[in-house]
N, C-alpha and C positions, 0 to 999 in steps of 0.2 A: 431414570435411568441414562447411564451416559451412553452416546452413540459415537460410532468410529467414525471419523470425517476424512473425507480422502485428502491426500497428501499438499494438493494445490493450497488447501487452507493455510497450512504451517505458516506459506509466505505473508500471511496476513499480518502476524505479529512484527514484521521487520519494518510497518511503516509508522512505528511509535514515534513519537517524538523524542529526539534526544534531549530535550531541556524537563527536567524532573519540575513539575507545578508546585509539589509538596510531597513531603513524607507519605502522606498515606496513599497519594496516587502509583507512586513508586512500591508499596507494599503488595496494593494491587496488580500490578503488572508482574512483581516478584511471584504471586501465587499465579496467575496464567500464566507466565513462562514455564512454572514447574509442572502444570498440569494439576494443578488445585483448584479447578474451576467454581467448585461451590464455596471455597472460601475468597476467591476473585467476586463473587455476587454478593457473599455476605459483606464483604469489608465496603463494596462499592455502594450499597443500598445503605449501608450506614454512612457514607460520606453522604450522599444526595439528602437522605434524610436530617442531617445536621447542617446543610449550609445550601442557601437557595441562590448564591453568588458562587460559587465554587469555579475557582479558574482552573480550566481545561476541562470543564465538563463536558464538552463533546469527545475528548479523546477517552475519559472515565465510560461515558455512555456506550462509547465503540468496544471498550476492553469487555465490557460488561455483556454488548450484545454477542461478540464472540465466546464469551463464557457460556453463556444462557444454550447458544445453540452447540456447541462441543456437549454441553448436558444435556442435548436432543431436547430442550424446550422450545420448539420451534414457534410458536404463537409469541411467547414473550420474548425471542430473537426481533422477529419482526417489529412489533412494536417500538422495541429499542433504534432498531437502524432507521424506521422511519422519523422515528422524533429525531435525530440527526438530519434526515433529507431535508425535512420540515421547518424545524427551527433553529438549526444552526446551519444557514442557506452558503454563508462564506467561509465555511471549516473545512480546513484540509483533510477530513475525514471524511467529508462527504460523498465522493466518489468510494471511496473504500466502502463504506454504508451501502451503496448501490449495489455495488459488484455482491457484498455478502450478502444482500436481502435477495439477490439472485440464486445463491447458494442455497441459502432457507428454501426456496421455493424449489429449487431443483430435487433437494433430498428429500422433499414433501411429495415429489413424485409430478408438481405442477411445471409441466415443461414451458408451458405456452405463458405462463407469469415468469419465469426465469429467464427466457429471451427476451422477454420484453424489456428488464433491466438490463441485460448485457447488451442488448441491442440498442438500447435509450444511450449507455455509455459512450459508445460510439458514434452514436447520431448529435449529439449534444458537444462532444468533444473529440473530434476525429484524431486530435493530437494528444490525448489521454495517455499519461505514462501506466493506466492499466489496458492499454490499448490489446498486448499479448494474452492478456488472462483473459478479457473479454470473447477475445477469439478463439482461444482452446475450448473455453467453456461454452459458446455456441456450438462448437464442433459435437461437443458431449451431448449437449441437449438435442442434437440433428440426430446423432447415434441414438439415443433414446427413444427417438422418435421412428426411427427405423428409416431415416434418410440418408442412406448413404453420397448421396451423389452433394448433397448440400454440406455432410461433414468435412468431404473432401474441399469443396469450395472454401471452406472456413479456414481449413488446414493450411490451404494453400497460399490464402492471404496472410494465414500466422507467418509464415515460412518467409514470404516475400518481405511484408513489412516488419517483421522481429527476426531477424536470421540469428542472431547470437540470445536468444532470450531461452529461459528454462524450461517456457511452454514448448518450445519447437523439440527438446529433449524429452520431453514427457511425450509427445506425440511420435517420437523417433518409429516406433514401430509401423505406425500407418502410413507414415512418409514412405517407408521401406519398400511398400506394396503398392505397384500399379493400380490397383484396385480396392476397394475395401467391401468389405463382404462380412456376415456374420456366420462364426462358426462356435461349434460347441467343443471344446475342451473336457477330454474325461479323464487326464493323467498327463503328469509332470516326471521325467524322469531323469538323472544324470547317468543311466546307463541306457547307450543307444539299444542294448538287445532286449532289454525289457521293454521298453518302448515299441521295439518292432514287434515283440510276442502278442502286446494288446492291441496294436494295430492289425494284424493279421486274424487275433480271435474277433476283433470287431468286421474285420471285413468278411468272413466267413459266415458272420449273422447277418449279413446281406447291408452292411453299412459302409456310407463310403470314407473309410477313416484314412486319415494319413500323417507323417510325423513332420514337425517343423522343428528348427532348431534355433536354439537362442544363446547366443554369446551374451553370457552376464558381463559385469563391469571388473569380476574378478579373475576372468578369464576363462572361469569355467564355462561347459557347454551343458546347457538343458534341452532335453529330449521332450517334448510336446506332442500328446497324441489327440487329434483333432478331428471331430467329424463333421462332413458337409458343407459348401461354402454358398450361402445364400444372401439374396439382395436385401429381402424381408426379414425383419427381425422377429416377425411371427412363424416363419419357418424355423427359425433355431429356436424359438420357443416350444413348437410342437416335438421338434425332434428332442429336446433336451427333457423333454415328459416323458419321453419314451424311453430314452438312456435311464432317467432317474428310477423309473418303474422296476428296470431290470438292474437295479444296485448299484449303477455306476455313479462317482461321483462328477457332477457335472457344472461348468461353466461357462458361459455365453462370452464370446469374445467378438470385437473389441467393445 
């Protein structure tokens, strides 16, 4: 069954070589870019089965690894990314495979393993072109583990070393706050009145609710109703559970 993958994975398709080694590889690319991951996998497996010396095999493996990842087959994805790392040591796709392998472990909830691959990229090659991606992902690992201080440190390194990177824009909301904390969102409205009404209702129930304004790219404003500001993610999880039991739609940020 397909899994929804975070937006930063979309950037992975940009590293594909502009040289098409053969029509079959271009077919796999076409399937992948159109979102038909099952067909990309089927075509890729057919190519591998028919030729042991297929030129561009590392690129084909990378496409297939991403396709398996997007299909939610994490085990097969890890196998393929590890093949690239171990068998294609000089490949231009090796670092991308290491980053993607970290992403797989991140989505599996194995944050320690994910960190080891993200951190490994930076340790082995401090000038890697994937440095911004690695720092951003390390900040997300830290947030998942409840370490807001470490998350802020990685985001600061990202901003200092890669100020023009897309990852800086992705972390803009966190950069705008002097502190990173966990909070529970229970609603987002285009009307400030609706947001205020919900906030007041929550306050009357004894919850430390507040409204945050977010200006969107289309210049419209979203009014988000949130509850609590915690240093530990577990505290936010406990609050989320209480609010959810009372029928509120909940989501923890960041």
